[in-house]
C-alpha positions as CSV (number, residue, x, y, z in Angstrom):
1,M,-62.3,44.8,187.2
2,K,-62.9,41.6,185.3
3,V,-64.2,38.2,186.0
4,T,-61.8,35.7,187.7
5,G,-61.8,32.0,188.8
6,S,-59.8,28.9,190.0
7,L,-60.2,25.1,190.3
8,Q,-60.9,23.6,194.0
9,E,-61.2,20.3,194.8
10,K,-64.3,19.0,196.7
11,N,-65.2,15.2,197.5
12,G,-62.5,14.2,195.0
13,I,-64.2,16.3,192.1
14,Y,-62.8,19.7,190.3
15,Q,-65.1,22.4,191.4
16,M,-65.0,25.8,189.7
17,V,-65.0,29.0,191.8
18,V,-65.4,32.4,189.9
19,R,-65.6,36.0,191.4
20,V,-67.8,38.4,189.3
21,P,-67.7,41.9,190.4
22,D,-71.0,43.8,191.1
23,K,-72.4,47.2,190.4
24,S,-70.3,48.6,193.4
25,G,-67.1,46.6,192.3
26,T,-67.5,44.2,195.2
27,C,-67.0,40.6,193.9
28,K,-69.5,37.8,194.5
29,Q,-68.7,34.1,194.0
30,K,-70.2,31.5,191.9
31,F,-69.6,27.7,192.2
32,K,-70.1,25.2,189.7
33,S,-68.9,21.3,189.4
34,T,-67.0,20.1,186.5
35,R,-67.9,16.5,187.6
36,I,-64.5,15.6,186.8
37,K,-62.4,13.4,189.2
38,V,-59.1,15.0,190.6
39,K,-57.4,11.9,190.4
40,G,-57.4,9.2,187.6
41,K,-56.2,5.7,187.2
42,N,-52.7,6.9,186.2
43,Q,-50.8,9.9,186.1
44,R,-51.6,10.5,182.4
45,E,-55.2,10.1,183.2
46,T,-54.8,12.5,186.4
47,R,-53.1,15.2,184.0
48,S,-55.8,14.8,181.3
49,N,-58.5,15.3,183.9
50,Q,-56.7,18.5,185.2
51,L,-56.5,19.9,181.5
52,K,-60.3,19.1,181.0
53,A,-61.5,21.1,184.1
54,E,-59.0,24.0,183.0
55,R,-60.7,24.2,179.7
56,M,-64.2,24.0,181.1
57,L,-62.9,26.9,183.7
58,A,-61.9,28.9,180.8
59,E,-65.1,28.6,178.9
60,W,-67.1,29.5,181.8
61,L,-65.1,32.5,182.7
62,D,-65.3,33.6,178.9
63,T,-69.3,33.1,179.3
64,L,-69.5,35.1,182.1
65,S,-67.1,38.0,181.1
66,K,-69.6,38.8,178.2
67,T,-72.7,38.3,180.3
68,E,-71.5,39.6,184.0
69,Y,-68.9,41.7,183.5
70,Y,-68.8,44.8,186.0
71,G,-71.7,47.0,184.7
72,A,-73.0,44.5,182.4
73,D,-76.4,44.0,184.8
74,K,-77.2,47.9,184.1
75,D,-80.5,48.4,182.2
76,L,-80.0,48.8,178.3
77,I,-82.6,51.6,178.0
78,A,-81.1,53.3,181.1
79,A,-77.4,53.0,179.4
80,I,-78.8,54.4,176.0
81,E,-80.6,57.0,178.1
82,D,-77.3,58.0,179.8
83,W,-75.1,57.9,176.7
84,L,-77.7,60.4,174.9
85,E,-77.4,62.9,177.7
86,Q,-73.7,63.1,177.5
87,K,-74.0,63.3,173.6
88,K,-76.3,66.3,174.2
89,K,-73.4,68.3,175.3
90,T,-71.2,67.8,172.3
91,L,-73.6,67.3,169.3
92,R,-75.5,70.2,167.5
93,S,-79.0,70.6,168.7
94,D,-80.4,69.4,165.3
95,S,-78.1,66.4,165.4
96,Y,-79.1,65.6,169.1
97,E,-82.8,65.8,168.2
98,A,-82.1,63.5,165.2
99,Y,-80.5,60.8,167.7
100,R,-83.2,61.2,170.1
101,N,-86.1,60.8,167.5
102,T,-84.2,57.5,166.2
103,Y,-84.0,56.2,169.7
104,E,-87.5,56.8,170.8
105,V,-89.2,55.5,167.4
106,H,-87.0,52.7,166.7
107,I,-84.4,51.4,169.4
108,K,-86.8,52.2,172.5
109,T,-89.9,50.6,171.0
110,Y,-87.9,47.5,170.0
111,F,-86.0,46.8,173.2
112,E,-88.2,48.4,175.9
113,N,-90.3,45.5,176.6
114,K,-87.4,42.8,176.5
115,K,-86.2,44.1,179.8
116,M,-82.5,43.6,178.6
117,R,-79.3,44.4,180.5
118,L,-76.0,45.4,178.8
119,G,-74.6,42.1,179.2
120,D,-77.5,40.4,177.6
121,V,-77.0,41.9,174.3
122,T,-75.0,39.8,172.0
123,P,-74.1,40.2,168.3
124,R,-77.2,38.0,167.4
125,V,-79.3,40.1,169.4
126,I,-78.2,43.4,167.4
127,Q,-78.3,41.5,164.2
128,L,-82.0,40.5,164.7
129,Y,-82.8,43.9,165.5
130,V,-81.0,45.0,162.0
131,R,-83.1,42.2,160.5
132,S,-86.3,43.4,162.0
133,K,-85.7,47.0,160.6
134,E,-84.6,45.6,157.1
135,D,-88.1,43.8,157.0
136,A,-89.7,46.7,158.0
137,G,-88.5,48.6,154.8
138,Q,-86.2,50.7,156.6
139,S,-83.2,52.0,154.2
140,R,-79.7,50.7,154.8
141,K,-78.7,54.5,155.4
142,S,-81.2,54.7,158.2
143,I,-80.3,51.4,159.9
144,R,-76.7,52.7,160.1
145,K,-77.9,55.5,162.0
146,H,-79.7,53.2,164.5
147,L,-76.3,51.2,164.8
148,V,-74.4,54.8,165.3
149,I,-76.4,54.9,168.6
150,L,-76.3,51.5,169.7
151,N,-72.4,51.4,168.9
152,G,-71.7,54.3,170.7
153,V,-73.3,52.9,173.9
154,F,-71.6,49.6,173.9
155,K,-68.2,51.2,172.9
156,E,-68.5,53.5,175.9
157,A,-69.3,50.4,177.9
158,V,-66.2,48.6,177.0
159,A,-63.8,51.6,177.5
160,M,-65.3,52.0,181.0
161,G,-64.5,48.3,181.9
162,E,-68.4,47.7,182.1
163,L,-68.3,45.0,179.1
164,A,-65.6,42.8,177.7
165,Y,-66.6,43.4,174.0
166,N,-68.9,45.4,171.7
167,P,-71.5,43.3,170.4
168,C,-72.1,45.7,167.4
169,A,-68.8,44.9,166.0
170,G,-69.1,42.8,162.9
171,V,-72.8,43.5,162.5
172,T,-73.7,43.8,159.0
173,V,-76.5,45.7,157.2
174,S,-77.8,44.1,153.9
175,A,-77.4,46.0,150.7
176,K,-80.6,46.4,148.6
177,Q,-80.0,46.2,145.0
178,D,-82.4,48.9,144.1
179,E,-81.3,51.3,146.9
180,H,-78.8,53.3,145.0
181,F,-80.0,56.9,145.1
182,E,-80.1,59.1,141.9
183,G,-81.4,62.6,142.6
184,T,-84.2,63.8,140.1
185,A,-82.9,66.9,138.1
186,Y,-84.5,69.3,135.7
187,E,-83.3,69.7,132.2
188,I,-81.8,73.3,131.5
189,S,-85.1,74.2,129.4
190,T,-87.3,73.1,132.6
191,A,-85.0,75.0,135.0
192,K,-85.5,78.1,132.8
193,K,-89.2,77.7,133.1
194,L,-88.9,77.5,136.8
195,L,-87.1,80.8,137.0
196,V,-89.8,82.5,135.2
197,A,-92.7,80.8,137.5
198,V,-91.0,82.1,140.7
199,Q,-90.6,85.6,139.5
200,G,-92.2,87.8,142.4
201,D,-92.8,84.8,144.6
202,P,-91.5,84.6,148.3
203,V,-89.5,81.2,147.4
204,E,-87.7,83.1,144.5
205,P,-84.5,83.9,146.2
206,A,-84.4,80.2,147.5
207,V,-84.8,78.8,144.1
208,Y,-82.2,81.3,142.7
209,L,-79.6,79.9,145.4
210,G,-80.6,76.3,145.0
211,L,-79.9,76.4,141.0
212,F,-77.1,78.8,140.7
213,L,-75.2,77.8,143.8
214,G,-76.5,74.2,144.4
215,L,-77.1,75.1,148.0
216,R,-78.6,72.7,150.5
217,R,-81.9,73.9,152.1
218,S,-80.2,74.7,155.4
219,E,-77.6,76.7,153.5
220,V,-80.2,78.6,151.6
221,V,-82.2,79.6,154.8
222,G,-79.2,80.3,156.7
223,L,-77.3,82.6,154.1
224,R,-77.0,86.0,155.5
225,W,-76.1,89.4,153.7
226,K,-72.9,89.6,155.6
227,D,-71.6,86.2,153.9
228,V,-72.1,87.9,150.5
229,D,-69.3,89.9,148.9
230,M,-71.1,91.8,146.2
231,E,-67.9,93.5,145.2
232,N,-65.8,90.4,144.3
233,G,-68.6,88.4,143.4
234,I,-68.2,85.7,146.1
235,V,-70.8,83.8,148.4
236,H,-69.3,82.6,151.7
237,I,-71.0,79.4,152.9
238,R,-70.8,79.6,156.6
239,N,-74.2,79.5,158.4
240,T,-77.0,77.1,158.4
241,V,-80.6,76.9,159.5
242,V,-82.3,73.4,160.3
243,R,-85.4,72.5,162.1
244,F,-86.0,69.1,163.5
245,R,-88.4,69.7,166.6
246,T,-87.0,73.1,167.1
247,V,-85.6,75.6,164.9
248,S,-81.6,76.0,165.0
249,E,-79.2,78.5,163.5
250,Q,-75.6,77.7,163.7
251,E,-72.5,79.3,162.1
252,K,-71.6,75.8,161.3
253,T,-72.1,73.8,157.9
254,K,-72.9,70.0,157.6
255,S,-69.1,69.2,157.3
256,K,-65.8,70.8,156.8
257,A,-66.3,70.3,153.3
258,S,-69.5,72.1,153.2
259,K,-67.8,75.4,154.3
260,R,-66.8,77.0,151.1
261,D,-66.6,80.1,148.8
262,L,-68.4,80.2,145.5
263,F,-68.4,82.7,142.8
264,M,-71.5,84.3,141.8
265,P,-72.5,84.0,137.9
266,D,-73.6,87.4,136.7
267,A,-77.1,86.5,136.5
268,L,-77.1,85.6,140.2
269,K,-75.4,88.7,140.9
270,A,-77.6,90.9,139.3
271,Y,-80.8,89.3,141.0
272,L,-79.0,89.6,144.5
273,Q,-78.6,93.2,143.9
274,K,-82.4,93.7,143.1
275,L,-83.2,91.6,146.0
276,W,-81.0,93.7,148.2
277,E,-82.8,96.9,147.1
278,K,-86.1,95.4,147.7
279,Q,-85.2,94.5,151.1
280,E,-83.8,97.9,151.7
281,D,-87.0,99.4,150.7
282,D,-88.7,96.7,153.3
283,R,-86.5,98.0,156.0
284,K,-87.5,101.7,155.2
285,L,-91.2,100.8,155.3
286,T,-91.1,99.0,158.7
287,G,-88.8,101.3,160.4
288,R,-86.2,98.8,160.9
289,K,-82.4,99.3,160.8
290,Y,-80.2,96.9,158.8
291,S,-78.5,94.3,160.7
292,C,-75.5,92.4,159.0
293,D,-77.2,89.0,160.4
294,E,-80.3,89.7,158.2
295,H,-80.8,86.7,155.6
296,L,-81.5,86.6,151.9
297,C,-84.4,84.6,152.6
298,Q,-86.6,86.5,155.0
299,W,-90.0,88.3,155.2
300,P,-90.4,92.1,155.0
301,D,-90.4,92.4,159.0
302,G,-86.7,90.7,158.9
303,T,-88.2,87.3,159.9
304,T,-86.2,84.5,158.4
305,Y,-88.1,81.5,156.6
306,L,-88.6,78.4,158.3
307,P,-86.9,75.6,156.3
308,E,-90.2,73.6,155.9
309,Y,-91.8,76.7,154.5
310,V,-89.5,76.7,151.6
311,S,-90.0,73.1,150.6
312,R,-94.0,73.5,150.9
313,R,-94.0,76.9,149.0
314,F,-92.0,75.3,146.3
315,E,-93.9,72.3,145.9
316,K,-97.1,74.7,145.6
317,V,-95.4,76.8,142.9
318,L,-94.5,73.7,141.0
319,R,-98.3,72.5,141.0
320,Q,-99.7,75.8,140.1
321,N,-97.2,76.1,136.9
322,N,-97.6,72.4,135.9
323,L,-93.9,71.9,136.3
324,P,-92.6,68.4,137.1
325,K,-92.7,67.5,140.5
326,I,-89.3,67.5,142.3
327,R,-87.9,68.2,145.8
328,F,-86.3,71.6,146.7
329,H,-83.2,69.6,147.3
330,D,-83.4,68.5,143.5
331,L,-82.4,71.9,142.7
332,R,-79.0,70.9,144.0
333,H,-78.8,67.8,141.9
334,T,-80.0,69.9,138.9
335,A,-76.9,72.1,139.4
336,G,-74.7,69.2,139.7
337,S,-76.1,67.5,136.8
338,I,-75.7,70.6,134.7
339,L,-72.0,70.9,135.6
340,V,-71.4,67.3,134.9
341,N,-73.1,67.4,131.8
342,G,-71.0,70.3,130.9
343,G,-67.8,68.8,130.9
344,H,-66.8,69.7,134.8
345,T,-64.8,67.1,136.6
346,I,-66.2,65.1,139.4
347,K,-63.6,66.8,141.6
348,Q,-64.7,70.3,140.6
349,V,-68.5,69.3,141.3
350,Q,-67.5,67.9,144.5
351,E,-66.0,71.0,145.7
352,F,-68.8,73.2,144.0
353,L,-71.5,71.4,146.0
354,G,-69.5,70.8,149.4
355,H,-69.3,67.0,149.4
356,E,-67.2,65.7,151.9
357,K,-65.9,62.8,149.5
358,A,-65.4,62.7,145.7
359,S,-67.0,59.3,145.9
360,T,-70.2,60.8,146.9
361,T,-70.3,62.9,144.0
362,L,-69.4,60.1,141.8
363,D,-72.2,57.9,143.3
364,I,-75.1,60.4,143.0
365,Y,-73.9,61.7,139.2
366,T,-72.7,58.3,137.8
367,H,-75.9,58.2,135.7
368,V,-74.9,61.8,134.2
369,S,-71.2,61.2,133.8
370,L,-72.2,58.3,131.4
371,E,-73.7,60.5,128.9
372,G,-70.4,62.8,129.1
373,K,-68.4,59.5,128.5
374,K,-70.6,58.8,125.5
375,N,-70.2,62.0,124.1
376,T,-66.3,61.8,124.7
377,A,-66.4,58.4,122.9
378,Q,-68.3,59.9,120.0
379,V,-65.5,62.9,119.7
380,L,-62.8,60.4,119.6
381,G,-64.8,58.3,117.0
382,D,-65.2,61.2,114.7
383,L,-61.7,62.2,114.9
384,L,-60.4,58.8,114.1
385,A,-62.9,58.2,111.3
């Protein structure tokens, strides 16, 4: 249902009459005078007055369509809450928790006291929200996550006939000149020192998987022995463990591209063989039977490491061994940097790391590939010289 209207004559003046559907779909009428006379001094003026009145009616209908469309009087916060409840049925638990956190920390705190309805939200309102988050120091990537929620709410409202248009359409997020991300990476010599430093430490298997396979933390913690084909030397990346508010393990990767098969280098294969033997001894000591769902990163009793434990323990190992401070995720960047510097193409590194787009890989490793280009140019120069 939509807002409709017509012109009527009252005391020789054009009167606008519009019909606006309410929550139940029942139309309520609104009246407004145009202050334009129906009859002019001549036929030409009469026709001109009619056109002016029709334009005024069209403008009023357009305004009301954006502010008082069927469902537009629904409370904004309630509408977002309803949308989140629906998304809960289709999203991974960690994704839903991330959406919920973004809403409660940012969107709800901004809009709750404004007491706005769906129909009150215009592109300017959304743009002002974006600017407030930019001024607060939020990154472009974070603000886009906010807009995913808001856009989803209004897109659904339009689809359900509750609004005439989506106020998020066309809203932009300013790009910061210094926002380009470059992951910190170890040099090969430093990476070797790290491998020595973690020997015998609980975080050792996680570090090996991060360095030799470039796995994300969720992939490291989620890797199970049934995903490791020792005979053929292949690791199947199929499972992840994440924690936002609660721990979630799912046989699902970050994206379709993240589901990949990786060949093990000999050094990693030898290490995993020893790790298997150690965990086999743990099973005998604890009286546990082997389960194919057991993880590579686990305690002697078979309990899987929590993702945050890996990060905390990794940070402690670096501190105790006076190694440069990096995040655990930077082991992934170290693997990618070594491959790019070693002459592997961006496409090869993309598939190895499980990036969905080659542009993502190129964006992250541009500073690394420049060194490769320098070496290429030097080779050409030597040959021509």
